[in-house]
N, C-alpha and C positions, 0 to 999 in steps of 0.2 A: 132324164139322164141318169146314168147311175155312177158312180165312183166305184171300187171294192178297192181294200187295202187291206193287206196281211197286215196280224195285230197279235200281239203275244196278250194277255187277258189283264193287264194291269192298267189298260186306258178305261174312262168309265164313259158311260153317255152324255153323263155331263160335262165332264171334259171337253168332249167332242164339240157340245154345243157351244160352250164357250170358245173356242178355236174357230167354229164355223162362224160366232158373229163379228170375227174381224175382217172377215172377206164380206167385202163389199162391189154393188155392183158399178163398175168404171163411169158409167153415164148416170146413175141417180144420187151417189155416193152414198146410199144405206147399206146398212147388211142386208145380206142374202134372205139369212135366219128373218130377221125383224121385217121385213119385205115379204115373210110366207111362201120363200121360193122353194126353202127344205121341206122336202114330202117327208123323209123318214130318216133315220138313224138308227141303226141299229147294231150293235157289238155283240160279235154271235161266234161262235167256234171258231175263232183265230181269226177271224174277218170281220172289218167295219166296212160296213155299207152305207154311202148317203146316197140317197134318191134324191134328185131335187129339179124343175126347171127355170126355164129363161123367162124375162120378163116379157118377151114377143117371140113368135114360130121363128123368125128370121133375125133374132136377135145380132146384129155385127160383133157383140162383144162373148157370146157362145166360148170360143178357145181360149178369151183370157179367162173368162169366170173356171173353166175347169182347171184350169193353171193352178189358178188362185187357188183353189180347194185343195187341187194337191200338194202344194206346195207349203199351203199352213199347217200340214201334217207330216211335213216331211222332217224339221229339225226334233221330233219329237220320238223320245228314246226306244218309246215302247212299237213304235211302227216301222215298218222295213217293204219291202217291195211295192213300191206305191206306181199304180201307173193306170 
């Protein structure tokens, strides 16, 4: 799964990772980052791309996890057009 967010260049990859560490799998209670479910974090050309997977192919929490990833970035002043 991939999430792309339009961004201005002021957010760093380190800051993105810090924010992602606050997103937890609702069933396991561990961060997606610590579980190894975040594959790629790329800040390039005015876009932030996060590529991730779920704990299982039919994970019932998939929509919740996608929502939580988007929401963790919503208050950040460097990011807009989150979809």
